[in-house]
N, C-alpha and C positions, 0 to 999 in steps of 0.2 A: 557477425560484425564484431570486430575487436574494439572494446571500449577502453577509454582511459580512466581506469578506476581511481587513480590518484586525483584526477581533475573532478570526477563525480563526487568523491569524498569531500574535496575542498568546497565545491558549490553547495552541497547539502549542509555542511557545517556553517557556511556563510549565509545560508538561507536565501541563496540566489537561484530561485526556482525557474525563472524565465530562461536564463542562460542554460541551466541544467536541461530543461526540456528541449529547447530549440537547438542548442549547439552540441550537446552531448548525446541526447536521446533521439534526435532526428525528427522531432515533432514540428508542426507548422505554426507560424505566427497567428495569434488570434487575440483580438482586443474586444473585450466585453466586460460589463460589470452588471451584477445583479444584486439588488437590495431586497432582502427578505425580512418581513416583519414577523417576529415570533415573540409571544409573551410581552408585547408592547415595546420590544427592542428592535432596532434595525441591525441586521447582520449583513455585512457586505462580503459578497463573493467576487473575486477578481479572476477573470480567465487568464491563465498563464500561456496556454498553447492548446492546440487541438490536433488530432490525427484521425482523419476520415470520419469526423463527426463525434468522436470521443473527446470530451473537453477536460482539461486539467485545470482545476480551480484552486485558488489560494483563499483561505478564510483566516485572516489575521484577527487576533484577539485585541480589542481596544486596550489602551494603557489603563492600568489600575484594575482590570478585570482578570478573572481566571480563565484558563483554557476551558471551552465548553465541555461539560461532562458527556458521557456516552449517550444519554437520552436526548440531550440537546443536539449533539452531532447528528443523530439519526433524524431528528426533525429538520435540521438544515439540509441534510442529504435528500430527504423526501421533497422538499421545496426545490432543490437544485435539479431534481429529475424532471420537473415540469419544463425546464428550459433546455436541458441537455440530458436525454434519457440515459445515455452511457457517459459516465464521467468518473473522475478521480478527484478527491478533495484533500488538500493538504492544510490541516489546521495547525496554526502556530501560536505559541503563547506570546504575550506582550513583550517579554524580555528576550525573545528569540533564543531560548535555551531548549525548548521541546517542540517536537512535531508529532502529529498524528496523521498518518497517511490512511485514507479511507477509500475503499473500493467496495461496491455492492455487486454481488453476483445475482443475476436475474435469469431464471430458467422457467420456461412455460410449465404451469401446473405445480410449481414448487414455491414455497415461501422465499421471500428475499433473504439473502444471507449477507450480512455485513462483515467485511474483513478489514481489520485495522492493524497497522504496524506503528508502534510508538518508538520514536527515536529521540534520544537526548544528546545534546551537543558534545558531551564528554565521552560518548560511546564511539568506537571506531566506525560503526556503520556498515559492517560487512553484510549483515542480514538484509538491510535495506538496499544496499547496492546490488545484491543478488536479485532482489525483486525488480529493481529498476532495469537490470539487464534484459529482462523478459520484454519490457516495453520500449526497447531501443530499436530504431529502424534505420536501415541503410538506404542510400539513394537507389541502389539496385532493386530494392523492394517496391519502390514508389508506384510503378506503373500498374502492378496487379493487386496492390493492397486494398482491402475493403474494410468497412467497419467491423464485420464479423471477424476478420483476421486480427484486428486490433483488440477486440474484446476477448478473443481466445488467448492472446498473449498476456493480457491483463489477468485473466484467470490463471494462466500458468505461473505468473509471478506472485500474485496475491492470494490465491486460493490454496494455500499449502497447509493450513492448520489440520484439516481432516486427514491428509496424507501423513503428517507427522504423528498425530494421535494414533492412527492405524498402525504405523510402524512400531511405536512403543508398546501398544497392546500386543502385537504379534511377538515382539522381542521378549516381553514378559512371559508370554506363554511358552516360547521356545526355551527360555532360560530355566523356567520351572521344570520342563521336561528334561533338559540337560542335567539338572542337579540330581535327578533320580539315577543317573548313570555314574555319578561321581561316588567312589567308595574309598574307605580308608581314612577319611577325615572326620574326626568326632566333634570337633568344635564347630558349632553352627555358623558362627561369623566367618571362620576360615573356609567352611564348606561352600558358602555362597560366593 
């Protein structure tokens, strides 16, 4: 599916997530609200859209408060899982300058792995757009699409940290081996 990356970038920077999910990523309309009580505070989750049972939530930060820290985001996610087991949460700050996209990887017999992507309005957003491309769906896919397909695509888009770390570890190992073959350069900085 060919995506309009300029439009996606514009919607992400405008914090217009409903249009982003429905018009650009091909998700379905879904209206729901969930109020979560944590530490004596009410946290409001607003459903933006859904795709085969996976729900995209928005968690806005109330005016005058800071974006929830990682520990609080995990608590919010844990409560959200009681309503929609498979979900994605977009946390936004009160001034609409920062976003934290959170997806949780669930595998039988393994601990839950939280994956987050932080986006600031001043960034170009290429890394986030690349993740969002994985969870974009075309009309042609609709008939055979299942929740399992949607979660696989979310994993492909958001579960990239281990792959990146593995790449750099391997690169470092290969680079070290390659340096042993380089001869004739005595300055260590130039050698590397």
